[in-house]
N, C-alpha and C positions, 0 to 999 in steps of 0.2 A: 117646508122640507125641500121642495124643488119648485123653481119658478123660471119659466122662459119669458123673456121680455123682448118682443119684436126681433126674433132670431131669424137670421138668414144664413144659409150655407150654399156656397157656389163652388163648383169644381171647374177649373179652367178647361178641362177636356170634355166635360159633360153638361155644363151649365148649372142652373140653379136647382138644388135638391130640396131645399126648404125655403119657404117664402113667408116672412112676417109672421112667425109662429109665436103665439103667446098663450100660456096656460099656467095654472098653479096646482100642485099636488100637495096636500097636507099630510102631516105625519100619521102613519097608520092606515092610509087609504089603500084601496085595491083598485088599480086603474089599468084598463086595457087600451092599447094603441093599435088601431086597425086601419085598413086601407088596401088598395090594390097593390100588386107587385110593382115595385119602383116608386111607390108613393112617398117614400122618405122615412119609413119606420126605422130601418137599421141605422140610417144616418143620424136620426134623432137620438137613439140610444148611444151611439158612438160619441156624440157631443157630451152627453151626461157623464160618460166614463172617461172623457178627455182623451179618447183615441183619435178623435178629430177635433178641430177648432172651428168655432162659428166664424163666419165672414163678418157679420154685423150682429149687434144685439148683446143682451146679457143673459147668462144662465147662472142662477143663484141656487146653490146647494147647501142646505143647512146654514143659511145666512151668509154664505161666502160666494163671491163672484168668481166662478171657476174659469170664466173665459180669459181672465188675466193671470191665471196660475202659471208659475214658472215650471220648467221641466222637473226641477228638484221637488216641487210640491205635489206633483201628480201621484206618486205612490201613496202619499198620505191621504189624498182625496179618495183614491180607489179602495183604501181600507174601510171606508164607510159603505162600500158597495159590494154586493154579491152579483157576479156576472155569469149568466147562463146562456149558452149558445145552442143553435139548432143542431150543429154537427159535433156536439159533445166536447171536442178539443181535448180528448184524453191522451195520455201517454201509454201506448200499447205495450211497451216493454217494461212497464212498472205495474205493481199490484194495485188493486182497488185502494188499499190502505195508503200506499205511497202517493197515488194520485190525489187523494183527498188531503193528505198531509202537506203537499207541496207549498201552498200559500203560507202555512205556519213555519215551515223550514226556512223559506225565503225571508220571513219576518224575524227570524232568530229566536223562536220559542224553544224552550228546553225540551228534551225528549219526553219527559214525563207528562208535560202539559200537552205536547203534540199528541201523544197516545190517548190521553183522556178526551181531548176535544174531537179527534178523529172518530173514536168509537162512539161518542155521543152523537155526532153528525150522522154516521152510518146507521145508528139505531133509529134515528128520526125518519130515515127514508127506507127502513126495513131491509138493510143490506149488511148488517153486522156479521152475519154468518158467512158472508162472501168476501171478507176483507183481504184474504190471501189470493183470491182469483185474479187472473189477468182480464182486462176489460173486454177483449175480443171473445171471451168465453161466456159473456152475458148477453141477454136479449137487448134490443134497442131501448126498451123502457127502463131496464136496469141500468144501462149505460147512462141514460139521461139522469137517473136518480143519483148515480155517482157524481155527475156534474153538479147536481143540486147540492149534494153533501159538501163538495169542494167549495161551492159558492157561499155556504152558510157556516163553514167550520170556524171562521174568524168572527162570527156573530155580528154580521153587518146590520145596519139600521134600514137599509134600502136594497131591495133585490131588483135587478134589471134582467129581463129574460127576452131573448130575441127568437121568436118562433120556437119555443121550447118543445112543442108537441108536433112540429111539422113533419118529422120522420117517423111518427109513432102510429100504431093502429088505434082505433077509437077507445078500446078498453085501457090501453097503456096511457093514452092522452088524458083520460078521466082520472086515472091514478095520480099522474103528475100534477094535474090541476088541484086535486084534493090535497096534495102535499103543500102546494103554494097557499091554499086557503087556510090550512092549519098554521102556517107561519104567520099569515096575516092576522089570524085570531090572537096570536101572541104579541101583536103590535108592530110587526115588520111591515114597512111600506113596500108595495109592489107596483112595478110598471112592467107590463107584459105585452110585447108586440105579438099579434096573432092575426091571421086572416080568417080563422075559423069562427064565423059569426055564431054558429050554433053552440059551440063550446063556450064562447064568451057569454052568451045569453044564459046558459046553464049556471055559470059560475057567479054571475051577478057582479056588480061594481060599476064604476064610472067608465065611460067609453070616450076616448079621443079618436076622432076619425080624420085621417089625412087623405087628401086628394091632390095629386100632382104637386106635392110639397107644401100645400096650404092646409091649415086646420079648418075643415069645412063643417065640423059638427062636434059639439061637446054634449054628451047626454048620459043618462043612467041606463 
């Protein structure tokens, strides 16, 4: 599903963010990416989403070397992915429904299909009754669930989450991780960056550990 082959990422102003990183994630796996602040977790996820480009090496997603993808191909690559961020990245002048619908509207889905998929996604994260609310009227945990619904509304094969519980209290964090686990049980591949070792241990799954840009440990 995803393979990194001797991947390096260097920023001219900051130096090397990733150094000779190699690993493989199979379809349907649940994998956690951990490490200290600045270890390279966010950079690695950005390379998978082609938000950033590797300096050297190959990144193969679903059999395709995405390090060579043209700008025109990037939107099609991202359609395989569900992207979830720590800071939610919601549009606060639009309803919950409209936030979740946005990827489908951009992709050109017809209104009936948009409505069906959005309500199904909101149902999966327990927010169907709040589809008309504005995001700022929801709790932090609920806003993160809106972000999850938006990420899965187009039925991606692979979810990337960057510190998705970083701004949540322990109970909300557990609820969000339970949602991820449910998706994984349905066959969705997960790569979740988190510094919360206790939460990772509770959830189970394989762990990739970054230290100063290098993959220092791969374990269960």
